[in-house]
C-alpha positions, 0 to 999 in steps of 0.5 A: 433913303427912299425905296425909289432912290435906292432902286435908281441907285442900284440900277445905276451901279448895275449899268456901270458894272455892265459897261465896265465889264464890256470894256474889260472884255474888249481890252482882253479880247486881243490877248485872248485871241493871241493866246488861242492862236498860239495854241492852234494848228497851222491849218486852223490859223491859215483858214481863219478858224481861230477866235477865242479858243484854240482849234486843233490844240497844239504846242508846236510853236512853243516847242519850236522856240524852246528847242533853240538854245539861243532862246535861253541865252537871249532870255538870260541876257534880257534878264541880266539887262533888266536887273543891271539896267534897272539898278542903274536907273534906280540909283541915278534917278533917285540921286538926281531927283533928290537934289533937284527937289530942293528949293533954289536957296538950298541948291543954287544950280537947280535951275540950270540942271532943270533946263538941262534935263528938260532940253535932253528930254525934248531933244537928242543928237540923233541916231548916228551921233548916238552910235558914234559915241557908244562906239567911241567909248568901246561899249559895243558888243557888251552888256553895257551898250544896252544899259549905259546909254539910257542910264538916266531916264529923264522922265522918271527923274521929273516924276520922282522929283515932283513926288519929293517936292510934294512931301511936307518940307517939315519932314526934311527940316525935322531930319536936319534938326535931328542931325541927319545929313543929306545922304541919311535923309535920303536913305532913311526918310525920302526913299521909304516915303517914296515907295509908290513913286519908286515902284512906278519908275521901276516898272517903267525901267523894267518894261523899257529894258525888257521890250527894247530890241533896236539897240541890240540890233545895232550895238551887238553883233555877238549872238551870245549877247543879243537880248530876247526881243532882238532874237525874236525880231531876227526870227521874224525877219529870217525864220528860215535862216534860224531853222535850216537844220530843221526843214521838216519842222519848218514845213509844219510851222505857221508864221501866225501861230509862231508870232503869237507864241513869241508874243505870249512868251515875251509878255509873261515876265511882265505879267508876273512882275506887274501884280507885285507893283500894281498897288503902288503904280496908280498912287505913284503916278498920280502923286508925282505927276502934278505939282501946285 
């Protein structure tokens, strides 16, 4: 390669690196600001002095959240919801996507079920009928009210189904010739081969269950069963109500720093889980998104 070409090539890559570095910084700016705001004092936040580093460093907002035992109760409910709901989503998504990935000659009702789930993905019965169904089944005020209504994420089913359809058909045929039935093929062949796609839909399920708060508002009345996001929403709506027994601390509390601390606390579990699934995320999303 000529020296001039190498120089232009190096300049091009340097420019790309600088542009990507600026884009990365722009993406991280809100997160850095929120973290800095959560560790700043009430007066600094009110005066607008906080930028990308804490002013008058304090952990008062975090201490205010953690002193309430209901925070840990709600945190435990959310963890239980993520584990239970994620497991149910995984089982139903895999067992539904696998037969739908078959050809029509292998699964004659495939077209009917495909239209059925696509209709369910685009339309729903509305909030009131949904609530009536959950209430009629006596699921309210239980952990099942938070996990069963969304037990089958249709988008995840379609994503995983397309991934299965992208696998070579010869693999399944070879398994059949070796005497493997549908369940054995699924457990020992298709699931191990679909780790990227399964990691992707698992991440979607975890984030969805962790961030959900609306169903906890309308389906759960017991304080001991309220998930973390619903608990934090209640703190936003009525902070005085949750702090009537601590008026001296309430006087020191800044709504801005308090909200920033809540954002940081709730996003930490996802930030800790994501690095373990990230290597599968892009691969699973792209391989399962397009079918020729």
